N, C-alpha and C positions, 0 to 999 in steps of 0.2 A: 795636836798643838800646831803643826805646820799647816794643816788645812784651815784652822781657825784664823791664822794670820793672813793666809791667802784670801779667805772670804772677807775679812775685814778690809784688806787692801782693795779688793774689788768693789766693795760697798763704798768706800771713800772715793775711789776713782769715778764710779758711776755717779755719785752725788755731785762731784765737781763738774763733770761733763754735763749733767743735767742743768746745773746753775748757769754755766757758761752758755749752753745752748739757749736757755730761756732768755738770757739777757742780751744776746747778740743776734737775734733773728731779724733785726731791722724794723720791728714794729713799734719800738719805743713804748712798750706797755708799762704801766705804772701799777704796782701793787696788785689790785684785784682784777686786772685785765679789762676792766670796763673804761678805764681812763687811759689816755695816751698823751704824749707831749706834743703840743701844738708846734708845727714847723714854722720857722721864720720865713716869711715870704716878702719881706721888705726888699725893694729894689727890683722885684719881678714885675712883668706885665700882669695886668689883671687876669688875662686868660691863663697864663702859666701858674699864677698864684692860686686861682680857682681849681685848676687841675691838681696841683700839689696838695691842697687842702682836702679835696675829695678823695685822693689816694690815701690820705692819712685818716680818713673816716669822719671828716668834718664838713659842715655846710657853710657856705658863705652867706652871712647875714646881710648887712647893708654895705653898699659900695658908695662912697662919697668922693667927689661930688656926684649928684644924681646924673645919670646918663654917661658915666665914665665908660669908655670903650675898652675892648680887650687889649689894646696896645698901650693904654695908660699905665703908668708905673705906680706901684704900691709904695706910699711914703711911710704910713704907719698901719699897724694892725692892733686889734683888741679882741681877745687877750694877746699879749706879746708872745713871740716865739719862746719856747722852753717852758711854758705854763702847762700844768696838768689840767686836762679838761675831759669830761666824759665824751666818748665817741658819739657822733651825731650832733654835738654842740655846734654853735654858730660862732664864726669868726668874722668881725667887721673889718672892712678895709677902707682906708682913706688914700686917695690917689692924687697924683699931679699929672698934668697933661704935657 
């Protein structure tokens, strides 16, 4: 009886630690592991935003206005930060000079 309670307590503890570990590893995985949360890059320079999006597993689609430089500031992005999107998806940026 005592061993059964200890085994049950260990199983519960292991389950909790597994859940906490999976949800706090910094990768922002959603459900199936193929989707992640798009980071918000508004207010960043184009070069910093591009780096951040690549780190999160995304590609930068279009950057408007055309010819925006690395130091231009991201005004809006599509999809917006916080959206679940498959890794490898594209995020478009609109910038101000």
